N, C-alpha and C positions, 0 to 999 in steps of 0.2 A: 482531562486537563485541556484547556483551549489555548495552547501556546503556538508560537510561530511554526514549529515543525508540524504539529497536528493540522493547523490551518492550511499549510502548504500541501500536505498529503491529501487533505480533503479537496483542495482546489484541483489537484492533478486527477484524482479519482472522479470528482464531480464533472470534469470535462468529458469523461467517458460515460458516466451513468447519472444522468440528471434525474432529480426527483427521488433519489434513494437516500434514506437516512443513514449516514455513515457513522455507525457506532463502532467502538473499539472491538467488540466481539463479532463483527460482521465478517464472514469469510470473503476473501477476494475471488475465490473460484466457485465451484458448484455450491448450491444452497446458500448463496450470498449474492455477490455482484455478478457471478457467472463469467468471470474473465477466463479465457482459455490460456494455454501456456504462452502463446506468442504475445497476447495482450498483457499478461503478467510480466513478462520480460520487458516489454515497452514501458510499463509503469515503473518498474525497478530502475531502468535506465534514466527515465525522466526524473525520478527522485534523486538518483546519484548526481545527476547534473545540477539539479536545483539546489541541493544541499551540500555539494562538494564532498560527498562521502562515497565509500565503497560498501555495498551491501553484500554480505556473505552469500555465495551461490547456494548454500544449503537452505536458505530461506525459500527459494523457489521449489525445493523438494519437500517442504513441510506440507503435510496433508492439511487442507483447510486453513492455510495461513490467513490471519485476520488483519484488519486495518490496524489494530493496536500493536500486533507483532511487527508490522512494517514500520510503524512509527518508532517502536522500541529499537529496531535495528538501526534506524537513522540516528537515534540518540546514542547508540553504542551500548545499549542495555543487553 
């Protein structure tokens, strides 16, 4: 789905990783975008600020959290 939340998350992630196809199943960490724990926290904070939401800290502990899971957390799914 190409809604405002998805586009916003893609914009935030795209500012870090240019030229990567941001699919819903793409992991944010290893075997995906390769974000380390600090970069992942920064992305989550940027998303919280951009969308006025609080993302559950457990998201950061998920193994291989994906772009789609991050979008789902912002949507409250």
